N, CA, C and O atoms as a Tripos MOL2 file, in Angstrom:
@<TRIPOS>MOLECULE
protein
  284   283    71     0     0
PROTEIN
NO_CHARGES

@<TRIPOS>ATOM
      1 N         120.5480  118.4530   98.7360 N.3       1 MET1
      2 CA        119.2060  118.0250   98.3520 C.3       1 MET1
      3 C         118.3760  117.7870   99.6050 C.2       1 MET1
      4 O         118.8990  117.3290  100.6210 O.2       1 MET1
      5 N         117.1000  118.0920   99.5380 N.am      2 ASN2
      6 CA        116.2580  117.8220  100.6970 C.3       2 ASN2
      7 C         115.5750  116.4760  100.5490 C.2       2 ASN2
      8 O         115.7440  115.7930   99.5390 O.2       2 ASN2
      9 N         114.8060  116.0960  101.5520 N.am      3 ALA3
     10 CA        114.2120  114.7620  101.5960 C.3       3 ALA3
     11 C         113.3100  114.4780  100.4040 C.2       3 ALA3
     12 O         113.1930  113.3230   99.9940 O.2       3 ALA3
     13 N         112.6760  115.4800   99.8420 N.am      4 SER4
     14 CA        111.7430  115.2400   98.7410 C.3       4 SER4
     15 C         112.4480  114.8220   97.4590 C.2       4 SER4
     16 O         111.7880  114.4090   96.5060 O.2       4 SER4
     17 N         113.7620  114.9170   97.4140 N.am      5 HIS5
     18 CA        114.4960  114.5330   96.2120 C.3       5 HIS5
     19 C         114.9730  113.0850   96.2310 C.2       5 HIS5
     20 O         115.6490  112.6390   95.3050 O.2       5 HIS5
     21 N         114.6250  112.3580   97.2740 N.am      6 PHE6
     22 CA        115.0210  110.9580   97.3700 C.3       6 PHE6
     23 C         113.8050  110.0790   97.6070 C.2       6 PHE6
     24 O         112.8090  110.5060   98.1900 O.2       6 PHE6
     25 N         113.9100  108.8430   97.1400 N.am      7 GLU7
     26 CA        112.8640  107.8480   97.3520 C.3       7 GLU7
     27 C         113.4850  106.5650   97.8690 C.2       7 GLU7
     28 O         114.5770  106.1770   97.4520 O.2       7 GLU7
     29 N         112.7910  105.9210   98.7690 N.am      8 LEU8
     30 CA        113.1420  104.5690   99.1830 C.3       8 LEU8
     31 C         112.2960  103.6600   98.3120 C.2       8 LEU8
     32 O         111.0680  103.6910   98.3850 O.2       8 LEU8
     33 N         112.9460  102.8490   97.4870 N.am      9 ARG9
     34 CA        112.2470  102.0790   96.4620 C.3       9 ARG9
     35 C         112.3420  100.5920   96.7410 C.2       9 ARG9
     36 O         113.4320  100.0370   96.8790 O.2       9 ARG9
     37 N         111.1690   99.9500   96.8220 N.am     10 PHE10
     38 CA        111.0530   98.5000   96.9760 C.3      10 PHE10
     39 C         110.6290   97.9350   95.6280 C.2      10 PHE10
     40 O         109.4780   98.1080   95.2250 O.2      10 PHE10
     41 N         111.5380   97.2610   94.9220 N.am     11 ARG11
     42 CA        111.2450   96.6890   93.6020 C.3      11 ARG11
     43 C         110.5580   95.3430   93.7640 C.2      11 ARG11
     44 O         110.9760   94.5210   94.5790 O.2      11 ARG11
     45 N         109.5080   95.1190   92.9910 N.am     12 SER12
     46 CA        108.8090   93.8390   93.0140 C.3      12 SER12
     47 C         109.7240   92.7410   92.4930 C.2      12 SER12
     48 O         110.4290   92.9330   91.5030 O.2      12 SER12
     49 N         109.7150   91.5970   93.1560 N.am     13 LEU13
     50 CA        110.5130   90.4540   92.7040 C.3      13 LEU13
     51 C         109.8280   89.6800   91.5840 C.2      13 LEU13
     52 O         110.4700   88.8890   90.8930 O.2      13 LEU13
     53 N         108.5350   89.9030   91.4000 N.am     14 PHE14
     54 CA        107.7740   89.0930   90.4490 C.3      14 PHE14
     55 C         107.1490   89.8660   89.3070 C.2      14 PHE14
     56 O         106.8180   89.2720   88.2810 O.2      14 PHE14
     57 N         106.9750   91.1700   89.4480 N.am     15 GLN15
     58 CA        106.3460   91.9710   88.4070 C.3      15 GLN15
     59 C         107.3270   93.0500   87.9640 C.2      15 GLN15
     60 O         107.4200   94.1150   88.5740 O.2      15 GLN15
     61 N         108.0490   92.7550   86.8980 N.am     16 GLY16
     62 CA        109.0520   93.6880   86.4030 C.3      16 GLY16
     63 C         108.4880   95.0790   86.1760 C.2      16 GLY16
     64 O         107.3870   95.2270   85.6460 O.2      16 GLY16
     65 N         109.2300   96.0870   86.5700 N.am     17 GLY17
     66 CA        108.7980   97.4650   86.3920 C.3      17 GLY17
     67 C         107.8870   97.9830   87.4890 C.2      17 GLY17
     68 O         107.5540   99.1680   87.4990 O.2      17 GLY17
     69 N         107.4780   97.1300   88.4060 N.am     18 ARG18
     70 CA        106.5990   97.5570   89.5020 C.3      18 ARG18
     71 C         107.4160   97.7370   90.7680 C.2      18 ARG18
     72 O         108.3630   96.9990   91.0380 O.2      18 ARG18
     73 N         107.0230   98.7310   91.5270 N.am     19 ALA19
     74 CA        107.7260   99.0120   92.7790 C.3      19 ALA19
     75 C         106.8290   99.8640   93.6670 C.2      19 ALA19
     76 O         105.8860  100.5050   93.2020 O.2      19 ALA19
     77 N         107.1430   99.8520   94.9310 N.am     20 LEU20
     78 CA        106.5590  100.8060   95.8720 C.3      20 LEU20
     79 C         107.6690  101.7640   96.2530 C.2      20 LEU20
     80 O         108.7840  101.3320   96.5440 O.2      20 LEU20
     81 N         107.3870  103.0480   96.2570 N.am     21 SER21
     82 CA        108.4150  104.0160   96.6200 C.3      21 SER21
     83 C         107.8340  105.0470   97.5780 C.2      21 SER21
     84 O         106.6440  105.3620   97.5500 O.2      21 SER21
     85 N         108.7170  105.5550   98.4230 N.am     22 PHE22
     86 CA        108.3050  106.4590   99.4930 C.3      22 PHE22
     87 C         109.3330  107.5700   99.6080 C.2      22 PHE22
     88 O         110.5300  107.3090   99.4930 O.2      22 PHE22
     89 N         108.8980  108.8040   99.8320 N.am     23 PRO23
     90 CA        109.8560  109.8970  100.0060 C.3      23 PRO23
     91 C         110.7200  109.6470  101.2440 C.2      23 PRO23
     92 O         110.2320  109.1810  102.2740 O.2      23 PRO23
     93 N         111.9950  109.9610  101.1240 N.am     24 CYS24
     94 CA        112.9230  109.7270  102.2360 C.3      24 CYS24
     95 C         114.0580  110.7300  102.1580 C.2      24 CYS24
     96 O         114.1320  111.5300  101.2260 O.2      24 CYS24
     97 N         114.9450  110.6810  103.1480 N.am     25 ASP25
     98 CA        116.1560  111.4940  103.0750 C.3      25 ASP25
     99 C         117.2470  110.6690  102.3950 C.2      25 ASP25
    100 O         117.0120  109.5260  102.0020 O.2      25 ASP25
    101 N         118.4290  111.2460  102.2590 N.am     26 GLU26
    102 CA        119.4790  110.5430  101.5120 C.3      26 GLU26
    103 C         120.0050  109.3020  102.2160 C.2      26 GLU26
    104 O         120.7110  108.5040  101.6000 O.2      26 GLU26
    105 N         119.6780  109.1180  103.5000 N.am     27 GLN27
    106 CA        120.0500  107.8950  104.2140 C.3      27 GLN27
    107 C         118.9380  106.8440  104.1720 C.2      27 GLN27
    108 O         119.1180  105.7360  104.6770 O.2      27 GLN27
    109 N         117.7920  107.1800  103.5750 N.am     28 GLY28
    110 CA        116.6930  106.2330  103.4700 C.3      28 GLY28
    111 C         115.6790  106.3160  104.5860 C.2      28 GLY28
    112 O         114.8040  105.4560  104.6790 O.2      28 GLY28
    113 N         115.7680  107.3290  105.4410 N.am     29 ALA29
    114 CA        114.8120  107.4820  106.5410 C.3      29 ALA29
    115 C         113.5030  108.0540  106.0080 C.2      29 ALA29
    116 O         113.4800  109.1310  105.4130 O.2      29 ALA29
    117 N         112.4300  107.3300  106.2240 N.am     30 VAL30
    118 CA        111.0950  107.7460  105.8060 C.3      30 VAL30
    119 C         110.4040  108.4120  106.9910 C.2      30 VAL30
    120 O         110.3930  107.8640  108.0930 O.2      30 VAL30
    121 N         109.8340  109.5780  106.7700 N.am     31 GLN31
    122 CA        109.0940  110.2770  107.8160 C.3      31 GLN31
    123 C         107.6740  109.7070  107.8480 C.2      31 GLN31
    124 O         106.8080  110.1470  107.0920 O.2      31 GLN31
    125 N         107.4440  108.7380  108.7150 N.am     32 LEU32
    126 CA        106.1640  108.0270  108.7560 C.3      32 LEU32
    127 C         104.9920  108.9570  109.0330 C.2      32 LEU32
    128 O         103.8970  108.7390  108.5150 O.2      32 LEU32
    129 N         105.2040  109.9860  109.8400 N.am     33 ASP33
    130 CA        104.1190  110.9170  110.1680 C.3      33 ASP33
    131 C         103.6560  111.7220  108.9600 C.2      33 ASP33
    132 O         102.5520  112.2670  108.9660 O.2      33 ASP33
    133 N         104.4810  111.7990  107.9360 N.am     34 GLU34
    134 CA        104.1300  112.5600  106.7380 C.3      34 GLU34
    135 C         103.4320  111.7120  105.6790 C.2      34 GLU34
    136 O         102.9450  112.2530  104.6870 O.2      34 GLU34
    137 N         103.3740  110.4020  105.8680 N.am     35 LEU35
    138 CA        102.7060  109.5160  104.9160 C.3      35 LEU35
    139 C         101.2110  109.4590  105.2010 C.2      35 LEU35
    140 O         100.7820  109.6210  106.3440 O.2      35 LEU35
    141 N         100.4280  109.2300  104.1620 N.am     36 SER36
    142 CA         99.0000  108.9840  104.3580 C.3      36 SER36
    143 C          98.8400  107.6360  105.0560 C.2      36 SER36
    144 O          99.7890  106.8560  105.1310 O.2      36 SER36
    145 N          97.6510  107.3660  105.5620 N.am     37 ASP37
    146 CA         97.4140  106.0780  106.2200 C.3      37 ASP37
    147 C          97.6830  104.9210  105.2670 C.2      37 ASP37
    148 O          98.3090  103.9340  105.6540 O.2      37 ASP37
    149 N          97.2170  105.0300  104.0260 N.am     38 LYS38
    150 CA         97.4100  103.9610  103.0370 C.3      38 LYS38
    151 C          98.8860  103.7870  102.7020 C.2      38 LYS38
    152 O          99.3740  102.6620  102.5930 O.2      38 LYS38
    153 N          99.5970  104.9020  102.5400 N.am     39 ALA39
    154 CA        101.0250  104.8170  102.2430 C.3      39 ALA39
    155 C         101.7790  104.1700  103.4010 C.2      39 ALA39
    156 O         102.6890  103.3690  103.1860 O.2      39 ALA39
    157 N         101.3990  104.5170  104.6230 N.am     40 ARG40
    158 CA        102.0490  103.9200  105.8030 C.3      40 ARG40
    159 C         101.7960  102.4130  105.8250 C.2      40 ARG40
    160 O         102.7120  101.6390  106.1040 O.2      40 ARG40
    161 N         100.5680  101.9890  105.5350 N.am     41 GLU41
    162 CA        100.2590  100.5510  105.4620 C.3      41 GLU41
    163 C         101.1160   99.8800  104.4000 C.2      41 GLU41
    164 O         101.6770   98.8120  104.6430 O.2      41 GLU41
    165 N         101.2230  100.4900  103.2290 N.am     42 ASN42
    166 CA        102.0320   99.9180  102.1490 C.3      42 ASN42
    167 C         103.5090   99.8560  102.5190 C.2      42 ASN42
    168 O         104.1930   98.8900  102.1830 O.2      42 ASN42
    169 N         104.0030  100.8780  103.2080 N.am     43 TYR43
    170 CA        105.3980  100.8950  103.6420 C.3      43 TYR43
    171 C         105.6810   99.7320  104.5920 C.2      43 TYR43
    172 O         106.6560   99.0020  104.4150 O.2      43 TYR43
    173 N         104.8210   99.5650  105.6010 N.am     44 PHE44
    174 CA        105.0300   98.4650  106.5460 C.3      44 PHE44
    175 C         104.8680   97.1060  105.8580 C.2      44 PHE44
    176 O         105.5910   96.1630  106.1780 O.2      44 PHE44
    177 N         103.9390   97.0030  104.9290 N.am     45 PHE45
    178 CA        103.7680   95.7540  104.1760 C.3      45 PHE45
    179 C         105.0380   95.4380  103.3870 C.2      45 PHE45
    180 O         105.5560   94.3230  103.4550 O.2      45 PHE45
    181 N         105.5370   96.4270  102.6370 N.am     46 ALA46
    182 CA        106.7320   96.2000  101.8210 C.3      46 ALA46
    183 C         107.9140   95.7760  102.6900 C.2      46 ALA46
    184 O         108.6600   94.8700  102.3190 O.2      46 ALA46
    185 N         108.0900   96.4180  103.8320 N.am     47 ARG47
    186 CA        109.1850   96.0330  104.7330 C.3      47 ARG47
    187 C         109.0190   94.6060  105.2360 C.2      47 ARG47
    188 O         110.0030   93.8830  105.3950 O.2      47 ARG47
    189 N         107.7850   94.2010  105.4840 N.am     48 THR48
    190 CA        107.5030   92.8630  106.0120 C.3      48 THR48
    191 C         107.8110   91.7710  104.9970 C.2      48 THR48
    192 O         108.2420   90.6820  105.3740 O.2      48 THR48
    193 N         107.5940   92.0490  103.7140 N.am     49 VAL49
    194 CA        107.7340   90.9980  102.6980 C.3      49 VAL49
    195 C         109.0170   91.1400  101.8590 C.2      49 VAL49
    196 O         109.1130   90.5660  100.7730 O.2      49 VAL49
    197 N         109.9940   91.8990  102.3600 N.am     50 VAL50
    198 CA        111.2910   91.9740  101.6740 C.3      50 VAL50
    199 C         111.8690   90.5650  101.6010 C.2      50 VAL50
    200 O         111.9320   89.8470  102.5990 O.2      50 VAL50
    201 N         112.2860   90.1920  100.4040 N.am     51 GLY51
    202 CA        112.8430   88.8540  100.1870 C.3      51 GLY51
    203 C         111.8040   87.8520   99.7260 C.2      51 GLY51
    204 O         112.1510   86.7960   99.1990 O.2      51 GLY51
    205 N         110.5390   88.1720   99.9190 N.am     52 ARG52
    206 CA        109.4630   87.2980   99.4460 C.3      52 ARG52
    207 C         108.7250   87.9100   98.2670 C.2      52 ARG52
    208 O         108.5340   87.2460   97.2490 O.2      52 ARG52
    209 N         108.3080   89.1670   98.3850 N.am     53 ASP53
    210 CA        107.5900   89.8510   97.3100 C.3      53 ASP53
    211 C         108.3570   91.0480   96.7550 C.2      53 ASP53
    212 O         108.2320   91.3860   95.5780 O.2      53 ASP53
    213 N         109.1490   91.6820   97.6110 N.am     54 TYR54
    214 CA        109.9100   92.8690   97.2180 C.3      54 TYR54
    215 C         111.3830   92.6960   97.5390 C.2      54 TYR54
    216 O         111.7570   92.0200   98.4980 O.2      54 TYR54
    217 N         112.2130   93.3260   96.7110 N.am     55 ALA55
    218 CA        113.6670   93.3100   96.9380 C.3      55 ALA55
    219 C         114.0110   94.2480   98.0940 C.2      55 ALA55
    220 O         113.2060   95.0920   98.4860 O.2      55 ALA55
    221 N         115.2090   94.0850   98.6260 N.am     56 THR56
    222 CA        115.7110   95.0050   99.6420 C.3      56 THR56
    223 C         115.6360   96.4170   99.0710 C.2      56 THR56
    224 O         116.0690   96.6450   97.9410 O.2      56 THR56
    225 N         115.0990   97.3630   99.8270 N.am     57 PRO57
    226 CA        114.9120   98.7090   99.2790 C.3      57 PRO57
    227 C         116.2350   99.4150   99.0280 C.2      57 PRO57
    228 O         117.2470   99.1480   99.6770 O.2      57 PRO57
    229 N         116.1890  100.3240   98.0650 N.am     58 VAL58
    230 CA        117.3420  101.1530   97.7480 C.3      58 VAL58
    231 C         116.9200  102.6200   97.7700 C.2      58 VAL58
    232 O         115.7720  102.9530   97.4750 O.2      58 VAL58
    233 N         117.8550  103.4780   98.1200 N.am     59 VAL59
    234 CA        117.6170  104.9190   98.0840 C.3      59 VAL59
    235 C         117.9890  105.4040   96.6940 C.2      59 VAL59
    236 O         119.0870  105.1350   96.2070 O.2      59 VAL59
    237 N         117.0730  106.1170   96.0590 N.am     60 CYS60
    238 CA        117.2970  106.6260   94.7080 C.3      60 CYS60
    239 C         117.0180  108.1170   94.6800 C.2      60 CYS60
    240 O         116.1460  108.6040   95.4010 O.2      60 CYS60
    241 N         117.7480  108.8370   93.8590 N.am     61 ALA61
    242 CA        117.4110  110.2400   93.6130 C.3      61 ALA61
    243 C         116.1000  110.2450   92.8400 C.2      61 ALA61
    244 O         116.0140  109.6310   91.7760 O.2      61 ALA61
    245 N         115.0940  110.9120   93.3430 N.am     62 ALA62
    246 CA        113.7640  110.8880   92.7420 C.3      62 ALA62
    247 C         113.7960  111.3980   91.3030 C.2      62 ALA62
    248 O         113.0460  110.9020   90.4620 O.2      62 ALA62
    249 N         114.6400  112.3650   91.0070 N.am     63 ASP63
    250 CA        114.7150  112.9250   89.6680 C.3      63 ASP63
    251 C         115.2740  111.9490   88.6460 C.2      63 ASP63
    252 O         115.0340  112.1030   87.4490 O.2      63 ASP63
    253 N         116.0220  110.9370   89.1080 N.am     64 ASP64
    254 CA        116.6650  109.9820   88.2080 C.3      64 ASP64
    255 C         115.8240  108.7480   87.9450 C.2      64 ASP64
    256 O         116.1820  107.9270   87.1000 O.2      64 ASP64
    257 N         114.7100  108.6010   88.6530 N.am     65 MET65
    258 CA        113.9330  107.3820   88.5550 C.3      65 MET65
    259 C         112.7340  107.5650   87.6360 C.2      65 MET65
    260 O         112.1340  108.6390   87.6170 O.2      65 MET65
    261 N         112.3720  106.5270   86.8670 N.am     66 PRO66
    262 CA        111.1330  106.5770   86.1010 C.3      66 PRO66
    263 C         109.9580  106.5780   87.0720 C.2      66 PRO66
    264 O         110.1100  106.2590   88.2510 O.2      66 PRO66
    265 N         108.8130  106.9320   86.5730 N.am     67 ALA67
    266 CA        107.6060  106.9510   87.4200 C.3      67 ALA67
    267 C         107.3110  105.5520   87.9270 C.2      67 ALA67
    268 O         107.3310  104.5870   87.1620 O.2      67 ALA67
    269 N         107.0380  105.4480   89.2070 N.am     68 VAL68
    270 CA        106.6610  104.1770   89.8260 C.3      68 VAL68
    271 C         105.4630  104.4320   90.7130 C.2      68 VAL68
    272 O         105.0760  105.5800   90.9320 O.2      68 VAL68
    273 N         104.8840  103.3770   91.2170 N.am     69 LEU69
    274 CA        103.7280  103.5140   92.1020 C.3      69 LEU69
    275 C         104.1730  104.1630   93.3920 C.2      69 LEU69
    276 O         104.9280  103.5760   94.1680 O.2      69 LEU69
    277 N         103.7030  105.3760   93.6200 N.am     70 HIS70
    278 CA        103.9820  106.0780   94.8780 C.3      70 HIS70
    279 C         102.8450  105.7950   95.8190 C.2      70 HIS70
    280 O         101.6740  105.8800   95.4480 O.2      70 HIS70
    281 N         103.1920  105.4600   97.0300 N.am     71 SER71
    282 CA        102.1640  105.1450   98.0000 C.3      71 SER71
    283 C         102.0190  106.2470   99.0050 C.2      71 SER71
    284 O         101.1890  106.1520   99.9090 O.2      71 SER71
@<TRIPOS>BOND
     1     1     2 1
     2     2     3 1
     3     3     4 2
     4     3     5 am
     5     5     6 1
     6     6     7 1
     7     7     8 2
     8     7     9 am
     9     9    10 1
    10    10    11 1
    11    11    12 2
    12    11    13 am
    13    13    14 1
    14    14    15 1
    15    15    16 2
    16    15    17 am
    17    17    18 1
    18    18    19 1
    19    19    20 2
    20    19    21 am
    21    21    22 1
    22    22    23 1
    23    23    24 2
    24    23    25 am
    25    25    26 1
    26    26    27 1
    27    27    28 2
    28    27    29 am
    29    29    30 1
    30    30    31 1
    31    31    32 2
    32    31    33 am
    33    33    34 1
    34    34    35 1
    35    35    36 2
    36    35    37 am
    37    37    38 1
    38    38    39 1
    39    39    40 2
    40    39    41 am
    41    41    42 1
    42    42    43 1
    43    43    44 2
    44    43    45 am
    45    45    46 1
    46    46    47 1
    47    47    48 2
    48    47    49 am
    49    49    50 1
    50    50    51 1
    51    51    52 2
    52    51    53 am
    53    53    54 1
    54    54    55 1
    55    55    56 2
    56    55    57 am
    57    57    58 1
    58    58    59 1
    59    59    60 2
    60    59    61 am
    61    61    62 1
    62    62    63 1
    63    63    64 2
    64    63    65 am
    65    65    66 1
    66    66    67 1
    67    67    68 2
    68    67    69 am
    69    69    70 1
    70    70    71 1
    71    71    72 2
    72    71    73 am
    73    73    74 1
    74    74    75 1
    75    75    76 2
    76    75    77 am
    77    77    78 1
    78    78    79 1
    79    79    80 2
    80    79    81 am
    81    81    82 1
    82    82    83 1
    83    83    84 2
    84    83    85 am
    85    85    86 1
    86    86    87 1
    87    87    88 2
    88    87    89 am
    89    89    90 1
    90    90    91 1
    91    91    92 2
    92    91    93 am
    93    93    94 1
    94    94    95 1
    95    95    96 2
    96    95    97 am
    97    97    98 1
    98    98    99 1
    99    99   100 2
   100    99   101 am
   101   101   102 1
   102   102   103 1
   103   103   104 2
   104   103   105 am
   105   105   106 1
   106   106   107 1
   107   107   108 2
   108   107   109 am
   109   109   110 1
   110   110   111 1
   111   111   112 2
   112   111   113 am
   113   113   114 1
   114   114   115 1
   115   115   116 2
   116   115   117 am
   117   117   118 1
   118   118   119 1
   119   119   120 2
   120   119   121 am
   121   121   122 1
   122   122   123 1
   123   123   124 2
   124   123   125 am
   125   125   126 1
   126   126   127 1
   127   127   128 2
   128   127   129 am
   129   129   130 1
   130   130   131 1
   131   131   132 2
   132   131   133 am
   133   133   134 1
   134   134   135 1
   135   135   136 2
   136   135   137 am
   137   137   138 1
   138   138   139 1
   139   139   140 2
   140   139   141 am
   141   141   142 1
   142   142   143 1
   143   143   144 2
   144   143   145 am
   145   145   146 1
   146   146   147 1
   147   147   148 2
   148   147   149 am
   149   149   150 1
   150   150   151 1
   151   151   152 2
   152   151   153 am
   153   153   154 1
   154   154   155 1
   155   155   156 2
   156   155   157 am
   157   157   158 1
   158   158   159 1
   159   159   160 2
   160   159   161 am
   161   161   162 1
   162   162   163 1
   163   163   164 2
   164   163   165 am
   165   165   166 1
   166   166   167 1
   167   167   168 2
   168   167   169 am
   169   169   170 1
   170   170   171 1
   171   171   172 2
   172   171   173 am
   173   173   174 1
   174   174   175 1
   175   175   176 2
   176   175   177 am
   177   177   178 1
   178   178   179 1
   179   179   180 2
   180   179   181 am
   181   181   182 1
   182   182   183 1
   183   183   184 2
   184   183   185 am
   185   185   186 1
   186   186   187 1
   187   187   188 2
   188   187   189 am
   189   189   190 1
   190   190   191 1
   191   191   192 2
   192   191   193 am
   193   193   194 1
   194   194   195 1
   195   195   196 2
   196   195   197 am
   197   197   198 1
   198   198   199 1
   199   199   200 2
   200   199   201 am
   201   201   202 1
   202   202   203 1
   203   203   204 2
   204   203   205 am
   205   205   206 1
   206   206   207 1
   207   207   208 2
   208   207   209 am
   209   209   210 1
   210   210   211 1
   211   211   212 2
   212   211   213 am
   213   213   214 1
   214   214   215 1
   215   215   216 2
   216   215   217 am
   217   217   218 1
   218   218   219 1
   219   219   220 2
   220   219   221 am
   221   221   222 1
   222   222   223 1
   223   223   224 2
   224   223   225 am
   225   225   226 1
   226   226   227 1
   227   227   228 2
   228   227   229 am
   229   229   230 1
   230   230   231 1
   231   231   232 2
   232   231   233 am
   233   233   234 1
   234   234   235 1
   235   235   236 2
   236   235   237 am
   237   237   238 1
   238   238   239 1
   239   239   240 2
   240   239   241 am
   241   241   242 1
   242   242   243 1
   243   243   244 2
   244   243   245 am
   245   245   246 1
   246   246   247 1
   247   247   248 2
   248   247   249 am
   249   249   250 1
   250   250   251 1
   251   251   252 2
   252   251   253 am
   253   253   254 1
   254   254   255 1
   255   255   256 2
   256   255   257 am
   257   257   258 1
   258   258   259 1
   259   259   260 2
   260   259   261 am
   261   261   262 1
   262   262   263 1
   263   263   264 2
   264   263   265 am
   265   265   266 1
   266   266   267 1
   267   267   268 2
   268   267   269 am
   269   269   270 1
   270   270   271 1
   271   271   272 2
   272   271   273 am
   273   273   274 1
   274   274   275 1
   275   275   276 2
   276   275   277 am
   277   277   278 1
   278   278   279 1
   279   279   280 2
   280   279   281 am
   281   281   282 1
   282   282   283 1
   283   283   284 2
@<TRIPOS>SUBSTRUCTURE
     1 MET1         2 RESIDUE 1 A MET
     2 ASN2         6 RESIDUE 1 A ASN
     3 ALA3        10 RESIDUE 1 A ALA
     4 SER4        14 RESIDUE 1 A SER
     5 HIS5        18 RESIDUE 1 A HIS
     6 PHE6        22 RESIDUE 1 A PHE
     7 GLU7        26 RESIDUE 1 A GLU
     8 LEU8        30 RESIDUE 1 A LEU
     9 ARG9        34 RESIDUE 1 A ARG
    10 PHE10       38 RESIDUE 1 A PHE
    11 ARG11       42 RESIDUE 1 A ARG
    12 SER12       46 RESIDUE 1 A SER
    13 LEU13       50 RESIDUE 1 A LEU
    14 PHE14       54 RESIDUE 1 A PHE
    15 GLN15       58 RESIDUE 1 A GLN
    16 GLY16       62 RESIDUE 1 A GLY
    17 GLY17       66 RESIDUE 1 A GLY
    18 ARG18       70 RESIDUE 1 A ARG
    19 ALA19       74 RESIDUE 1 A ALA
    20 LEU20       78 RESIDUE 1 A LEU
    21 SER21       82 RESIDUE 1 A SER
    22 PHE22       86 RESIDUE 1 A PHE
    23 PRO23       90 RESIDUE 1 A PRO
    24 CYS24       94 RESIDUE 1 A CYS
    25 ASP25       98 RESIDUE 1 A ASP
    26 GLU26      102 RESIDUE 1 A GLU
    27 GLN27      106 RESIDUE 1 A GLN
    28 GLY28      110 RESIDUE 1 A GLY
    29 ALA29      114 RESIDUE 1 A ALA
    30 VAL30      118 RESIDUE 1 A VAL
    31 GLN31      122 RESIDUE 1 A GLN
    32 LEU32      126 RESIDUE 1 A LEU
    33 ASP33      130 RESIDUE 1 A ASP
    34 GLU34      134 RESIDUE 1 A GLU
    35 LEU35      138 RESIDUE 1 A LEU
    36 SER36      142 RESIDUE 1 A SER
    37 ASP37      146 RESIDUE 1 A ASP
    38 LYS38      150 RESIDUE 1 A LYS
    39 ALA39      154 RESIDUE 1 A ALA
    40 ARG40      158 RESIDUE 1 A ARG
    41 GLU41      162 RESIDUE 1 A GLU
    42 ASN42      166 RESIDUE 1 A ASN
    43 TYR43      170 RESIDUE 1 A TYR
    44 PHE44      174 RESIDUE 1 A PHE
    45 PHE45      178 RESIDUE 1 A PHE
    46 ALA46      182 RESIDUE 1 A ALA
    47 ARG47      186 RESIDUE 1 A ARG
    48 THR48      190 RESIDUE 1 A THR
    49 VAL49      194 RESIDUE 1 A VAL
    50 VAL50      198 RESIDUE 1 A VAL
    51 GLY51      202 RESIDUE 1 A GLY
    52 ARG52      206 RESIDUE 1 A ARG
    53 ASP53      210 RESIDUE 1 A ASP
    54 TYR54      214 RESIDUE 1 A TYR
    55 ALA55      218 RESIDUE 1 A ALA
    56 THR56      222 RESIDUE 1 A THR
    57 PRO57      226 RESIDUE 1 A PRO
    58 VAL58      230 RESIDUE 1 A VAL
    59 VAL59      234 RESIDUE 1 A VAL
    60 CYS60      238 RESIDUE 1 A CYS
    61 ALA61      242 RESIDUE 1 A ALA
    62 ALA62      246 RESIDUE 1 A ALA
    63 ASP63      250 RESIDUE 1 A ASP
    64 ASP64      254 RESIDUE 1 A ASP
    65 MET65      258 RESIDUE 1 A MET
    66 PRO66      262 RESIDUE 1 A PRO
    67 ALA67      266 RESIDUE 1 A ALA
    68 VAL68      270 RESIDUE 1 A VAL
    69 LEU69      274 RESIDUE 1 A LEU
    70 HIS70      278 RESIDUE 1 A HIS
    71 SER71      282 RESIDUE 1 A SER
């Protein structure tokens, strides 16, 4: 599988069903240069507030996940 088939998913700790997700490889590496400016801001925000607003991110097969907010 290539990188587009995986997502790094940050699940909201307070709003069930909400998450931020970003395309990544199977190890969870996000290609920051390929993200839009807004997506990059959201990625850094989510990483900053892990444990406060978002859960520790998990790598998911994109095809297996329901639609979530893609940044």
